[in-house]
C-alpha positions as CSV (number, residue, x, y, z in Angstrom):
1,M,95.3,99.6,109.1
2,S,96.2,102.2,106.1
3,V,97.0,101.3,102.0
4,L,100.4,102.1,102.4
5,T,101.1,99.9,105.1
6,D,99.6,96.8,102.7
7,I,102.1,97.2,100.3
8,P,105.1,95.2,100.6
9,V,108.5,96.2,101.5
10,Y,111.4,95.1,99.3
11,E,115.1,95.3,100.2
12,V,117.5,96.4,97.8
13,F,120.9,94.8,97.2
14,A,123.3,95.8,94.5
15,Q,126.6,95.2,92.7
16,S,128.7,98.1,91.4
17,D,130.9,95.8,89.1
18,A,131.4,91.8,88.2
19,L,133.8,91.6,91.1
20,S,132.2,93.6,93.8
21,F,130.1,92.1,96.7
22,A,126.5,92.7,96.9
23,T,125.2,95.7,99.2
24,H,122.4,96.8,100.6
25,V,121.2,100.0,99.2
26,G,117.8,100.7,100.8
27,S,114.3,99.4,100.6
28,V,111.2,100.3,98.4
29,R,107.2,99.5,98.6
30,A,105.8,98.0,95.6
31,A,103.1,96.0,94.7
32,T,104.9,93.1,93.0
33,P,108.7,92.1,92.8
34,K,108.6,93.6,88.8
35,A,107.7,96.9,90.3
36,A,109.9,97.0,93.2
37,L,112.8,96.5,90.7
38,E,111.7,99.4,88.4
39,A,111.1,101.3,91.9
40,A,115.0,100.8,92.6
41,R,116.1,101.7,89.6
42,E,114.3,104.7,89.8
43,T,115.3,105.8,93.6
44,F,119.0,104.2,93.7
45,F,120.5,103.8,90.0
46,R,119.7,107.0,88.3
47,R,122.9,108.5,88.2
48,E,125.2,105.7,88.8
49,P,124.1,102.7,87.0
50,A,124.4,99.5,88.9
51,F,125.9,95.7,87.4
52,D,123.6,93.5,89.1
53,V,120.5,94.6,91.5
54,W,118.2,92.3,93.4
55,V,114.8,93.1,95.4
56,V,113.8,90.5,98.4
57,L,110.8,90.8,100.3
58,Q,111.5,92.4,103.7
59,D,110.1,89.5,105.4
60,A,112.4,86.8,103.8
61,V,115.7,88.5,105.0
62,A,116.9,86.9,108.2
63,H,120.0,88.6,109.7
64,A,122.3,87.2,112.8
65,R,120.7,88.9,115.7
66,D,117.4,87.6,114.9
67,F,118.3,84.4,113.1
68,P,115.4,81.7,113.8
69,E,116.1,78.6,115.6
70,S,114.8,76.6,112.7
71,L,114.5,77.3,109.5
72,P,111.5,77.1,107.2
73,D,111.4,74.2,104.7
């Protein structure tokens, strides 16, 4: 296992303004959520600022095609 694969992947979501929906803008690898936010800002929002930004561990994101039969507590 390489060092890079040991660093978690965070999915990045953002709103362009207060009335817009959050959209997925990409992914970053970072050791902590704080580092993921910093990486997301540097990677995706240098030219166009976002109103709000979220980072979510990739393993915590569920989508319709593989939605688990039972959700964890």
